[in-house]
C-alpha positions, 0 to 999 in steps of 0.5 A: 739765035745761033751762038758761034764759038771758036776752037783751036785745032787741038781742042777740036781734035780732043772734043772729037775723041771725047765724043767717041771714046770717053767712058762716061756717056754724059761727057760724050754727049756734052763733047758732041753738043759743043762741037755742034754748037761750034758748027752753027747749030742753035741751042734748040737744035742741039737740045732736040738732037740729044733729047734734053732741055734747051737749058741743058744745052745752054749750060754746056755752052756756058761751062765750056766758055768758063772752064773749057774741057774741064767744064764738060765733066761732072762733079760729085753726084750724091744720089740717094743715101744708102739704106744700109750703114757701113757696119750693115754692109760689112755684115752683109758681105760676110753673110754672103761669103759664109752662107752663099746661095741666092739673094733670097737665101742671103736675105732670109738669113739676114732677117733671121739675124734680126736685121731689118727687111731689105729688098733683093735689089738692095742686096744685089746692088751692095754685093756687086759694089763689094766686088762679089759676083753670082756664079756657079760654085764647085766642090773642092778637094784641096782641104783633103789632100796633102799639099806637100805630096801634091807639090811633089807630084806636080814636079814629077809630072812636069819632069815626065812631060819634059822627058816625053817631049824630048823622046826619052819616055812615053807618057800616058794618062789613064782613067775610066769614065761612064756615059749615061743615055741622058746628056749632062746639062749644058749651055747652048744657043736657044731662041729668046723666050724658049728653053731647049730640053732633052727627054729625061730617062733612067741612067741604067744603060750606061756605057763605060770607057777605059782610056789612056791618053798620050797628049802628043800622039794618040788615045788608047780606049776600050768601051764596055757595057758593064761595070768596070772592075780590076780585071778590066783595068789589067786586061787594058794595060796588058794590051798596052804593055804587049806593044813594043816600047823603044823607050819606057812607057809611064802610065799616070793613074789615080788611087782608085780601088780597082787600080790597087791590090795584090793582082795589080802589084803582081802585074806591075812587076810583069809590065816592068819587064815589058817597059811599062811603069805605073805612076800613082798620083797622091789622093785628091789630085784629079787636076794632075791627070790630063785625061780628065779634061778629055772626059769633060770635053766629051761629056759636056761639049762633044755629045749631042744634047738629047737622050739616046738608046743603048745602041745609039749611046755606044755608037756616039761614044765610039765615034767620039773616041775614034775621032779624037785628034781629028774631028775632036781636038783639045789644045793642051797648055 
């Protein structure tokens, strides 16, 4: 028997929108079911359409007749009682924050503390409900640096960037980086069920790069197949200082040992005569040196994911450096 129901224009519009956009799948299904019943579908046809029992379709109709739109929403669904008491859930959260690691690691510490055995799924479920997520961790330097010095340097860098933007100075970010024949582990698109692999080898045949990045213009760089020492840094900065600088050229660099010492101080006075000045960042403040972003992009995103010979590595790194600003770009904030 077909059950005919009448809807107002507003109710019809609301049911259509609920049947498409409501975040709860059950509510969407009930709204669509009521609309089909209004169109003349039988209870059995509606039940077959959504793969439910005919009693469910009848229940939707009765709820609509009794309560209207409110009847399509669910009440409280109790579900299975939690295996962990509130105090145990709090202890589990604290353990995850202090110990970290995988769910298996957390469970091992949990049981070593005298708690009863719980499944890995239970641990994951409770941690997710506590708004914890399993993600890659990282090493932090904030505990080692002087926050006052960091804030002062942040302000100084901001002022220098504003001056460079206004054409009152030229701002360069200097640093060195090493590239190995083995590419860093990256993320990439891979067919389901397969793992993309690169041949592993030794790290002996490294290529080192000295770079000075002008965010708004260009990149000064030099490649060498030997260890970078203080004399290499001096020779590199000598080349930059020898250029004509109509405005002061300020080089931002960190406190590495090869950036300091008596020879550097002597050259520093000489470079100032040519309009080149050094600005040393406080210790443990790598995020203030923008060229670190370039090294990350070059290693993890611009390199090929395969092991290279020494000559091929030099060619690849040279190509990346030459094509910075053309084929390889960074959009700095």
